[in-house]
N, C-alpha and C positions, 0 to 999 in steps of 0.2 A: 502491498499501500503506500503511495507516493501522499505526503504531507499537503496541507493546503501552502504554507508556505513555500514549499518546494516548486509546487508547481509552480506560482506566481513568476519565482524568482529566474525558473525555467521559460517562462514565455520571455522574460527581458534581457534575455542573452542576447549579443550582437554576434553575428556571422564576420565575424575576424581571428586574427592569429593570437593566441593568447595563452596562460595558462590557468587552470583551476584546482582551488582546495579545496578537497572533501574533510568536512568535519562531525563528528559524532558529536551525541547528545550532552558533552562537557564541554564542548566548543574548542575540544583535541585537533587539531589538523591530523587525520590519519591517511591520508593521501595527495599527493600533487602530481600533475599531468600536462601536458601541453596538449597543443592543438590548433591547426591549421582555420580551423573555424573552430569556433566555443559554443554556438547553437548547435552543431549537430554531436559534435562529441558530447558532453554533459548529457544533451538530451538519450545519446545511446544509452546509458548505465540504466535510466528509469526507463526502459522500454524494451521488447523484445524477449529472448530466453539468454541465457547465461549461465556458464559452468558453475560447479559449487563456489569453487574458490571466489571468484565475479560475485555471488549471491552473498557470499558473508561478506563483502566489503558494502555491498549497495544495504543491507539490512544496518549494517552500522554508519550510516549518513543520514545525519540529522538537518544538515543546512551545506550549502556551498558557498562559496566565495570567488572571484576571478579578476586578474588583470588584462588588462590588452595590451599587447604590443604592435609594434610594427612592420615587425615580419621573423618568418619561422627562425632564423638562426637568436633574433632575440628573446624566444620565446622560452626554444631550447635553455643558453646560458640561464635564465632566470628559472628555469626547471631543476637544472644544478643545483641553485646555489640554494633554494627554498627547500630544496632536501636536504641540503646540508645544512642549513640553518637547523629545521624540526624535525630532522630525523622521524618521518612518518612510519608506523608501524606497517604500511601494505606497499612503502614505498622498495626496491632495492636499494640496500643499504651495502655498498661497496665497503667492506672495511679489509683489507687486504694487509692481514697482519704479517704476510710473509714479506721479509724486505731482503733485499739481494744485495752480496756485498760488491763492493765499487773498488779499485786501486785508484788513489787519490794522489797526485802530484802537486802538493802545496805552493802557495803563491810567496811563501818568507822569502827572506833574504837569501838563506842557505835552506833552499826547499829540501823537502822530505816524502819519501814512500811512506803511506801505510795504507791498511785496510780501515774501511766505513761503509756504514752502513745506509748513513745518513748524506743529502747531497745539499751543497750550499756554496752553487757555481762562483761566488765572488772571493771563496778564500782557496781557488786552487782549478787543475784541469782533471776531471773525473775519467775514469776507463772503465769498460764496465757496460751491463753488469756480469759477473760470476754466477754461474750455476751452484757455488756452495764458499763456503768460506776456505775449503783445502783448496780449489784451484785455484783461487786470488790470493794462497800465500803461496803457493808452489811459484805464482807468477811474479810474486814480489822478492819472492828469495834469488829466482833467477837474477832479475834487476838489480839488488842487490851487488849480486857476484859481478855482474857487467860498468855498472854506475856506481861509484863511491860516493854518494848523498851519504849527509849525516841521519845518523839513525835516533841522538837522544833530543826528548822532548825539549829540554832547557838545555844551554849550552853551560858545558861544564868550564872548569880552570884548568883541566890536562887530559890528555888524549889518554882515549880509553881502548880497549880489546878493537873495536873494528878498525880503527888505525891501524894496529899494528898487520891484520890479516889482509889490509888493504879495499876494505872496504868501507871508508870513509878519508875525507882531505884533513880532517882537523881541522875546520876554521876556526876550533874555541882557541887554537893556539896559531894557526897560521892566516895570514894575510891572500886567502885564495880570490882571482880575479873574478869579479859580478859575471864576464863573459865566460868565464869557463861552466858556469853551472847554467848559463845560459843554453850553452853549445849541449848538456850534458839533457836537460829539459828537452830541448828538440830530439836530441839523440832516444828519448823513451819514449817520445810521443810517435815521431816515426816507427820506433821498434814496434810500439802495442796498435798500430792501427796498418800492420802488417809487412812494417817494416823489416821483421827480424830474419827473413833471407837474406836481405843486404848484409846485415851485420856478420851471418852464417858464412858467406864471401867472405869478408873483412878476416874474422879469426881462421879461417881457413888456411887462409895467405899467410898471414900468420906464421901457424901452425908449421907451415910446410918452409917458411923462411928459417923458424926457429930449426928444423929440423935437419937442414942443410947445412947449419952451423954449430949440429953437436949438441946444441941445447936442447937435451929431450926431455928434461924435465920439466922445460919452460913450455914445449911444444905439448905435453901431458896436460898442461895446466889450460890450453887455447881447445885440444881435443875433449877434454870434458865438458869444458863450454858449450860447443859445438851439441855435442851429446845430451845435454843437459836443455838446449832449446828444442832437440829433435821432440825431447822426450815431452817436455811441458806443452810446446806451443802447435804441434803435429798428431796430439794424440787425438783429434774431434778430425771427424771429416770436414772438408772444406766444401760448401753449398754451393757457394756462389765464389765466383772470382775476383768479381768486384771489392770485395771485402767492407759494403758497407753495412752499415746497424740496419733496423729494419721490422717492424714489429707484423706479426701475418695474424688477422684476423677473421673468425668462422665463428657462425651461432648455428643452432639448430632450434626448433621447436614443435611441440606437440603437447596437448591436452592442458593448455593455458600454462607451462614451462617452458623457461630456456635456457638453453646451456652456451656460454660464449666460451671459446678455445681462443688463446691469444697464442703462439709462437714468439718467442725471444728470439731475433738471430743478430749476433753482434761478430762484426769482421767475416762477413759469410757465412758463419758456424751457426747452427740449432744449438743453441746450450740450454734451453729449459721449456715448461709448460705449464699455464695457468690455466684454470679452467674454475669461473663461476656457472652453478645454477640457481634460479629466483623463479617466480613465479610473476609473470607480467599481464597485465591489465589492460595496456594500449595496442595498438597494431605492433605486432614482432620487431618491425622495422624501425620506430618508433622508440622500442625501449632499448633497440640496438644504438641506436644514437645516442642516447642516456647514458647508456653502459660505458660508450668511450668515452663523453665528455666527462665520466666520474671517473673515469681509470687514471686518466690523464692531470688530474689536479688533484690524483694524489702524489705526496711528496717522493714516492719510490719508486717511481715510473717517469724516467725521463721520455722527453719525445725522442723516438730515432731520426734519421734521415729521411726513414718513408715509412710509409702503414699502406700496407696489402689488405683490402678488405671484399668482400663478394657482391654480387649483382643484388640488383634492388634495394639496393641504399643510393641515400643522398649523396654522392661523394664530394659533390661542391660545398655542400653544408658542412660534414667532416673539416673538408679542408681550411673552409674558409673557419672552422672554430677551432682547430690544431694548429694554424698558420705552420705546416709543413707538407711538404708533397704525398699523397694521396689517391692509389691506382688502384684499379680495378681489373686486373689482369684477365683477359679472354683468352689465353693461349700460352703454352710454354712453361717453363719449371714453375715460373710463380703461380700462376695458377694451378700447377699439381699441390702447390703449399697452401693454397686457400682451402683446394677441395679437403683437404687432411685434418684442416682446422673443422671443415664442418663435418665431415665424415666422422672425427672420437667425439663432436660436439653429439650428433646422432646415438654414435654408440655408447656414451655416459649417459644419457636421458632415458633409452631403452633399459640401462641397466639399473636406474636411478627409480623408476618409476614403483619397480615393486617393494623398494622399501619405501616409496612415500606412501602408499598405497596401504603398508600394516602402520607408519607413523599416523598416518592421518586417523585411522583408526583408534590408534593409542592415546592422541593428543584433542585435538580439534572435532572428532567423529566423539570420543567420550564425553568432551565437555557438554556438545550439543546433547547425549542419551541425556546425561544428568541434568541439565534445562530441563528435559522432555517428562525427566520422573517429578523434579520440584515443580514443574506447569508454567516456565517459566521461558524468555530466552536464555538461548545459551551462556554462560557464564563465562565469557571470556578472561574476567581477573579475578583471581579466586584468594582473599588473604587467610591467612591460617593459623592460630592459637596453639600456644599451648606452654603450660606452667612447668616447671620442675623446681621440686626440694628436698633436703631431704629431715623430714619431722620435724619439718615449719624453716629449719636452718638454710641462709643463703640463698631465700626464695628467689627467683628468676622466671622471666617469659621470656617467649620467643616467637618470634612471627615470620613465615614466609608465604612465598607469594608466587603464584603459578596464571602464567599469562596463554589461554589458548594450550592448556595440556600441560604444558613448559614450564618448568623451574626457571625466575627470573631472579638468580641470585645479587642481582645490586641493589634490589631492594628489600632485603631480607632486613630485619631488624632485631636488635635484643634489648632486653629492659630489666633493669635490678629494679626488684620491687623496693618501694618507698614508705607506703604508709601502711604497709602490713605486717602484722606480727604474727609469729606462728601459722600453724597449715591452716591455713582459708583460704581455699581454693577458689572460693566464690567472690571475696574480695580483693584476691588478686586479681582476678580475671577483669571487675570492673574497674581497677585500676589502671590496669592495660588498657584497656578497649579505649577507656577516656583521655589517656594520653594521647594515642595513637590517631584517634580520630579526630581529637581537638588541633590537633596537627596538621591535619590534614584539612579539614577545614577554613582554620588559619592561613595555610599557605594557598587555599585554593585548587590543593591539588587533584591530580585524580582519586576518584572514589572507587571500591571495589563493584563487582555485578553480585559476588554471592562472599559471605565471612563462613568460614568454618570454625567453629571451638572446638579442640580435641577434649572430650568430655562429656557430659553425661547432659539430665536435663537441667541440674541447679546450674551448672557452668552456663550450660545456652540462655536460661532466664535473666543472669544476670548479666552479659552480653548483653540482651534485646532489651534490657529495663533502663541501660545508660544512652545506649542509640537513641532508642525513641524515648526518653523519659527526658535526657537531658539534651541531647543533641535533635531533638525533631527528624530523626534521618529513619527512613523504613529500609532498609537494605535486606534482605534476605540472610538470614541469618539460621546455620545448623548447627545441631552437634555429633562429633564420631564419638561411638560409644565402641568400647572394645570389650571382647570377650575376657575369660576368666587367665585365657592364656597371652593377654594384651597384645589380641591380634584386632583388628578392624570386622564388626560386626553389625552394627545398624547407622543409617544415617537418621539422625532425628532432628522435627522440623516442624513448626507449625504452633499455634497458640490456641490449645493448650498442647505440649509436645507430645506427638507420637512419631512413631517408626514408618520411614518411606519405605514401600518395597521396593528390593531394588536387588535385581539377579545377583547370583554370587560367583557370576561366569562372564558377568558384564563388562563391558570395556569402563562404563563409569565408574562400576564397584572398583577395577583396579587401578584406575586412579585415584580415587580416595582412596584405597592401600595405600600408593604412592606416598601422597598428600602427608597422610598421616605420619606415614616412616621419615620423612624428611624432616617434616615438624619436630619430630621427636628428637630426632638425630641431631637438630640442631640446638633443641631447649638442651638438652643434656650434655652436650659437647662443653655449650656457653656455662651451665652448672658444676661440671665439674671444673674450668677455669679459676669461676668466681671462689669454688669451694676452697679450692689448691691454694689459693693466693690469699683467704684470709687464715686458713689455717697455718700456712708457712707467715702470715703478719702475727698471728695471735701467741703462737709461742714464740718464735726468737726476737722477731723485729722486735719485742716491747722489753728486753732483757736489757738490762746496763751494761754499755759494752761489748755491744754485741752490734756489730755494722756488716753491710755487706758483705762485706770480703772473707769477714771470720763465719759469718751465717751460709758463706760459697763452701768454703772450707769445709765446716761441719758436717754439711749433707755431702760432700764428695766421699769425705771419711765413714760417715757411718751410713749414710744413704737415705734416711727416713729419720723422721721425726722421733719413732718409736725406738729407733736403736740408739739414738745420743739420748733420751731419757733413760735408758736403762745401762750406758755407760758410767765408769767411775768418773773422780777427781784425777786419776792418773791417768785415765783415758783420752779423757779432755784435753790434757796439757800434753799427752803424745802427738795430740792431735792439730797443736799449734798456738793454744791458748794461753795466756798467761797464770798465772798459779791463783791468782786473785779472780780473775773472770772466768777461770774454771769453777772456782767453788761458788761464785756468784750463778754461774749456769746451771749448778747442779742444784742449788738450793732452790730454784726457783722451776724449774723441771720437776723437780718432788714433790712443791708445794707451790704450785702457782697463784693460789688464790692469796 
């Protein structure tokens, strides 16, 4: 059902290019898209049939906004910036946590060669990326043997080992002309840009010359350097003789999912492949454009000399966006590379669909099933609470968050109970629920669709009392009751509370088990940390003369508080305590009150 508010706004949409932002009932931007024609594109979401994932997006849309721009490239760039800013849950979020190593020739007065994963063009010249740090280190070690640049970060006041083995000119004590370093920098650049063959020829001539003069040890050094070059630089097959850097893109799509494959070619060699898989909601070509825009806005991806892309994509738009050469090869080896990337994407999608189908059942499917059992919309965001204490000692509580059936650990929270003394689960639950939702209301943060309480009817009633009577919040709340073996047994809901019939072999029940196990694990872990800290503090930290170092020394020697308590004064002295302090510790532990 489309609301009257959305119907009215749909009728006012312009038939111009722009970006649109879909919002949920809490005003959050959940999806950002671009369009050549805003009227047609936005209308398409609220008409016709859609696949399951698009239906979920549309079901969450309560409002939308749009920005009109003057061209397609503007809409593409604006879309990328809006996705970066709002991180909408339904958009492609390209978070490439894999950064590739580079060799950097610094732009210092006395330059160095270093391995780095961060790129800052203003501080030096970069070569790579390399497929792994081992390959980068091998190449750097080779260059260190050929070109004696300095190795130290800060210049010392005397020569080091590198000078004695001929791998540094020692600018720390010698006056080295700037021209010397400039020549070496040019040679290194030439070497890493494919000129190592020239270096091999020069070394071979030197080797033969030394051998003719019977300087066999020197000739052997040159021979070793040649072999090292061959081992490091020629172990990979040359794909193109032009030695250019290029990225090759291919993509495949099916059933609302897209897989983009990127082949990294450096100096004519295929060094690495990256694959990204994600759901898409626009035309596949448009989401591919968004992907490329995000890909090169990431700091770990340097634009190469050339990018190869498949047909059916706006080549000029990508070229305009990236500012580099973009080709759509029609034949030959470059075409073969693009086809290989596409084929890899098709294979990856096919293999992944079985896993996706199973995961959908366990997560989103389970959430939808749970919503049906509770006669509510699928609870996309679930917050669950659990209390933990030992006979009332060191009471704590913990909260975990599941979104679309998956744990969202960045939103987990721990609570040390402040106002409750003794083992009072109901009062503890009231305090923690009060603290959690007073904060969310104050910050205007996202509220959950469902709250789960790890406990029975009493804890459930305590949570509902705070939410409804103190905050006027009518969020569905359920209790998770356990059996005598502390396993998930029943879901409790309603007023008065009653058991919700839920098949024990259903995905919804399995989801509740995972949630209950997770919140219990999180609460118990936190309680143990607090309890251990309190135990250590109450027993040792209050003893005069025992500071942090002596406390650690005692625990190292005896292993536990119990063993320290059982130790004699003589044993405490042997552990390093002065006699007076040992007697104080013994007296305090024997009679701590």
